[in-house]
C-alpha positions in Angstrom: 48.5 -10.7 97.5 52.2 -9.8 97.4 54.1 -10.1 100.6 54.7 -6.8 102.5 58.2 -5.5 101.9 59.5 -4.5 105.4 63.2 -4.2 104.4 64.7 -0.8 103.4 65.9 -0.8 99.9 67.8 2.5 99.7 69.0 5.5 101.6 69.6 8.6 99.6 71.9 11.3 101.0 72.6 14.9 100.3 76.3 15.7 100.3 77.5 18.9 102.1 76.4 19.0 105.7 74.9 15.5 105.5 77.7 13.1 104.6 80.7 15.4 104.2 81.6 19.0 105.2 80.3 19.3 108.8 78.6 22.7 108.8 78.1 22.8 105.1 80.7 25.4 104.7 82.0 24.9 101.2 79.0 26.6 99.4 79.0 29.5 101.8 82.7 30.2 101.3 82.1 30.2 97.6 78.9 32.4 97.6 80.4 35.0 99.9 83.6 35.3 97.9 81.6 35.5 94.6 79.4 38.3 95.8 82.3 40.2 97.5 84.2 40.1 94.2 81.2 41.7 92.6 81.2 44.6 95.1 78.2 43.2 97.1 79.0 41.9 100.5 76.5 39.3 101.8 76.2 37.9 105.3 76.5 34.2 106.2 72.8 34.2 107.0 72.0 35.6 103.5 74.3 33.1 101.8 72.8 30.2 103.8 69.1 31.0 103.4 68.5 29.3 100.0 70.8 26.3 100.8 69.8 23.1 99.1 68.7 24.7 95.8 70.5 24.2 92.5 73.3 26.8 92.6 72.0 29.1 89.8 68.6 29.2 91.6 70.5 29.8 94.9 72.2 32.9 93.3 68.9 34.2 92.0 67.3 33.7 95.4 70.0 35.7 97.1 69.7 38.5 94.6 65.9 38.7 95.3 66.6 39.5 99.0 65.6 43.2 99.5 68.9 44.2 101.1 71.0 42.4 98.6 68.9 43.7 95.7 69.4 47.3 96.9 73.1 46.7 97.4 73.5 45.3 93.9 71.6 48.2 92.4 73.8 50.7 94.3 77.0 48.9 93.1 76.0 48.2 89.5 73.5 51.0 88.7 70.7 48.6 87.8 68.7 45.7 89.2 70.2 42.3 88.7 68.9 40.8 85.4 68.9 37.2 84.1 72.1 37.9 82.3 73.7 38.8 85.6 72.5 35.6 87.2 73.9 33.6 84.3 77.3 35.3 84.5 77.4 34.9 88.3 76.7 31.2 88.0 79.5 30.7 85.5 81.8 32.7 87.7 80.7 30.7 90.7 82.0 27.4 89.4 85.8 28.1 90.1 85.0 29.5 93.5 83.1 26.3 94.4 85.8 24.1 92.9 88.3 25.9 95.2 86.2 25.6 98.3 85.1 21.9 98.0 88.5 20.3 98.7 88.8 22.4 101.9 85.6 21.0 103.3 85.5 17.4 102.1 86.1 15.4 105.3 83.4 12.8 106.1 81.2 13.8 109.0 82.0 11.8 112.2 79.9 8.6 112.3 79.3 8.6 108.5 81.4 5.5 107.8 79.7 3.6 110.5 76.3 4.6 109.2 77.2 3.5 105.7 78.3 0.1 107.0 75.0 -0.2 108.9 73.1 0.4 105.7 75.1 -2.1 103.8 74.5 -4.7 106.5 70.8 -4.2 106.1 71.1 -5.1 102.4 70.1 -1.6 101.3 71.8 0.5 98.6 73.2 4.0 99.1 72.3 6.8 96.7 73.1 10.5 96.7 72.1 13.8 95.2 73.2 17.4 95.4 72.5 21.0 94.5 76.0 20.9 92.9 76.3 20.5 89.2 78.2 17.5 87.8 81.2 19.7 86.9 81.6 20.7 90.5 81.6 17.3 92.2 84.5 15.4 90.6 87.0 16.3 93.3 84.5 15.7 96.1 83.8 12.2 94.8 87.5 11.4 94.8 88.0 12.8 98.3 85.0 10.8 99.6 86.2 7.7 97.9 89.6 8.1 99.5 87.8 8.0 102.8 85.8 4.9 102.0 82.6 6.6 100.8 81.5 5.6 97.3 77.7 5.7 96.9 76.0 3.4 94.5 74.5 6.3 92.6 75.3 10.1 92.3 72.8 12.4 90.8 73.5 16.1 90.5 71.3 19.2 89.8 72.6 19.3 86.2 71.3 15.7 85.6 67.6 16.7 85.8 65.3 19.4 84.5 64.1 20.6 87.9 66.2 20.6 91.1 64.9 20.6 94.7 62.2 20.8 95.9 61.1 18.9 92.9 61.6 15.2 93.4 63.4 14.5 90.1 66.9 13.9 91.5 65.6 11.5 94.1 63.4 9.6 91.7 66.4 9.3 89.3 68.4 7.8 92.2 65.6 5.3 92.8 65.4 4.3 89.2 69.1 3.8 88.9 69.2 1.8 92.1 66.2 -0.3 90.9 64.2 0.5 94.0 60.8 -1.2 93.6 58.8 0.4 96.5 59.0 4.1 97.4 58.1 3.4 101.0 61.3 1.4 101.3 63.4 4.5 100.6 64.7 7.1 102.9 66.0 10.6 102.1 68.5 12.2 104.5 69.2 15.9 104.2 70.3 19.0 106.3 68.1 21.5 104.5 64.3 22.2 104.5 64.2 22.1 100.7 66.0 18.8 100.7 63.4 17.4 103.1 60.7 18.8 100.8 62.3 16.9 97.9 61.9 13.7 99.9 58.4 14.4 100.9 57.4 15.3 97.3 59.0 12.0 96.2 56.9 10.0 98.7 59.6 8.5 100.8 60.6 8.7 104.5 62.7 11.7 105.4 65.3 12.4 108.0 66.5 15.9 108.8 69.9 16.6 110.2 69.9 19.6 112.6 73.4 20.0 113.9 75.9 18.8 111.2 74.5 21.0 108.4 73.2 24.3 107.3 71.0 25.2 110.2 73.9 25.4 112.7 76.6 26.1 110.1 79.7 25.5 112.3 82.6 23.2 111.6 83.0 20.1 113.8 85.8 21.8 115.8 83.8 25.0 116.3 80.8 23.0 117.4 82.8 20.9 119.9 84.4 24.1 121.3 81.0 25.4 122.4 79.7 25.0 125.9 76.6 22.9 126.6 74.3 25.9 126.9 75.5 27.4 123.6 75.0 24.0 121.9 71.6 23.5 123.3 70.4 27.0 122.2 71.6 26.3 118.6 70.1 22.8 118.7 66.7 24.1 119.8 66.5 26.5 116.9 67.8 24.0 114.4 65.5 21.3 115.5 62.5 23.6 115.3 63.4 24.6 111.7 63.9 21.0 110.6 60.7 19.8 112.3 58.8 22.6 110.6 60.1 21.2 107.3 57.9 18.2 107.8 60.7 15.7 108.3 59.5 12.3 109.7 62.6 12.3 112.0 65.1 14.9 113.1 68.5 14.0 114.5 71.8 15.7 115.2 73.8 14.1 112.4 74.3 11.0 110.3 75.9 9.3 113.3 72.4 9.0 114.8 70.9 7.5 111.7 71.0 3.7 112.4 68.5 4.0 115.3 66.1 5.9 113.0 66.4 3.2 110.3 65.6 0.6 112.9 62.4 2.6 113.7 61.5 2.9 110.1 61.9 -0.8 109.5 59.7 -1.5 112.5 57.0 0.8 111.1 57.2 -0.8 107.7 56.8 -4.2 109.4 53.6 -2.9 110.9 52.3 -1.8 107.5 52.9 1.9 107.9 53.8 4.2 105.0 55.6 7.6 104.9 
């Protein structure tokens, strides 16, 4: 009988709201500007609701919202069709390219978490709802801050994006992970957690640093304790409802969770 593997082999991260861009603001800036320039104003909540999906799917999901659908029909004289979604996606790319460099700072505690993972002998993977053409500058900005994951898979590298597990599985294959239970997916969206669960690995949801709160680090720190607690309570409830094995504030809290997962693996537990 093979010896039980109790060591983590890989941790796979999302990007915006998880490792960089506290508040996951870059996609929101891009989506809101895109729709405004197409004579349909969308709210921050509407822009955030489908977060984590591949970006064309995200645009389609926003257009299906009853209020947005009605506003689109009023502005354009017809319901949004597939051709409109295709055009909006192509138009979205320069908006996203402009927004990403504005929001590429590593989330506080990320560098320490990466060092902790390396010290465990595990690899670092990543995937994203961004297409490959959108992520070049982000990779450079991250590398300049010391973050260079061992693998980067984008939504354009697979047939099906989240919640399908294809991006995560592709990470694990490229990282040569031999045991799915020795992998962890870290994400700030429910659909990203679903990806991890569908892949069969451990999942960690980030409640404060990402999409559910949606504030920059400075904005978050400027809030009073009661305001922070109210937002945290709502965000934790949403991420727990996603089915995540663990929910924490941000990547800064990840090392303690990885300790707990390794202990559970040593006891023979599986995700």
